[in-house]
C-alpha positions as CSV (number, residue, x, y, z in Angstrom):
1,M,296.2,64.7,18.7
2,K,293.6,62.1,19.7
3,D,291.0,64.9,20.2
4,V,291.6,66.1,16.6
5,V,291.2,62.6,15.2
6,R,288.0,62.1,17.2
7,F,286.7,65.5,16.0
8,Y,287.3,64.6,12.3
9,L,285.8,61.2,12.8
10,L,282.7,62.6,14.4
11,F,282.5,65.3,11.7
12,I,282.6,62.7,8.9
13,V,280.0,60.5,10.6
14,C,277.6,63.4,11.0
15,A,278.2,64.6,7.5
16,M,277.4,61.1,6.1
17,A,274.3,60.8,8.2
18,A,273.0,64.2,7.1
19,A,273.6,63.6,3.4
20,P,270.8,61.9,1.4
21,V,271.6,58.4,0.4
22,S,271.3,57.8,-3.3
23,G,268.5,55.4,-4.2
24,Q,266.2,56.7,-1.5
25,A,263.0,58.4,-2.7
26,L,262.7,62.1,-2.0
27,H,258.9,61.6,-1.5
28,P,256.9,58.7,-0.1
29,L,255.5,56.3,-2.6
30,S,251.9,55.5,-3.1
31,L,250.5,52.0,-3.1
32,A,250.1,52.0,-6.9
33,E,253.8,53.1,-7.3
34,C,255.0,50.4,-4.9
35,I,253.0,47.7,-6.8
36,E,254.3,49.0,-10.1
37,R,257.9,48.9,-8.9
38,A,257.4,45.4,-7.4
39,V,256.0,44.1,-10.7
40,K,258.7,45.8,-12.8
41,N,261.6,44.4,-10.6
42,N,260.1,40.9,-9.9
43,P,262.8,38.4,-11.0
44,T,260.3,35.6,-11.5
45,L,258.2,37.7,-13.7
46,R,261.2,39.0,-15.7
47,R,262.4,35.4,-16.2
48,S,258.9,34.4,-17.4
49,E,259.0,37.3,-19.9
50,L,262.4,36.2,-21.2
51,N,261.1,32.6,-21.5
52,L,258.1,33.9,-23.5
53,S,260.4,35.9,-25.8
54,R,262.7,32.9,-26.3
55,N,259.8,30.6,-27.1
56,Q,258.4,33.1,-29.7
57,I,261.9,33.2,-31.4
58,N,262.0,29.4,-31.4
59,Y,258.6,29.2,-32.9
60,A,259.5,31.6,-35.7
61,Q,262.7,29.6,-36.3
62,A,260.7,26.4,-36.6
63,Q,258.4,28.0,-39.1
64,Y,261.5,29.1,-41.2
65,N,263.0,25.6,-41.0
66,R,259.9,24.3,-43.0
67,L,260.8,26.5,-46.0
68,P,262.8,25.0,-48.9
69,S,266.4,26.0,-49.5
70,L,267.7,26.9,-53.0
71,N,271.4,27.2,-53.6
72,G,273.2,28.1,-56.8
73,N,276.9,28.2,-57.8
74,V,278.7,29.4,-61.0
75,A,282.4,29.2,-61.5
76,H,284.8,29.9,-64.4
77,S,288.5,29.6,-64.7
78,Y,291.2,30.4,-67.3
79,N,294.7,28.8,-67.2
80,Q,297.5,29.8,-69.5
81,G,301.0,28.4,-69.7
82,R,303.9,27.0,-71.8
83,S,305.0,23.5,-72.2
84,I,307.3,21.6,-74.5
85,N,305.8,19.5,-77.3
86,S,307.4,16.1,-77.0
87,T,307.3,15.4,-80.8
88,T,308.6,18.7,-82.1
89,N,310.6,19.7,-79.0
90,Q,309.3,23.3,-79.3
91,F,307.6,25.5,-76.7
92,V,303.8,25.5,-77.1
93,D,301.5,28.1,-75.5
94,N,298.5,26.4,-73.8
95,S,295.3,27.9,-72.7
96,Y,292.6,26.1,-70.8
97,F,289.1,27.4,-70.1
98,S,286.7,25.6,-67.8
99,G,283.3,26.4,-66.4
100,N,281.1,25.0,-63.7
101,Q,277.4,25.6,-62.9
102,S,275.3,24.0,-60.2
103,I,272.0,24.4,-58.5
104,S,270.5,22.5,-55.6
105,L,267.1,22.6,-54.0
106,S,266.4,21.0,-50.6
107,R,263.2,20.8,-48.8
108,P,262.5,19.5,-45.3
């Protein structure tokens, strides 16, 4: 039984050693390719690129913050109901219309 387990274990180890590992290049890399990969995967350089992008967005937002802001609002309402007239003691239909308009301009 031990011999069978050893055989299977040896077979698995040999099969894993013979199989190509994913991530390994199938051909050797040239110096230019190595430098290109190093620049592309450099965490400091990537962080600097992200900081540059963030600073460009902040600059654009600061430019937009200098623009004036114009807001407008229009509202209309209609209410209808019945009430009792206190002098005649009769039901009276009431209708009420109202409207609102507003505009505001703000500048920095």
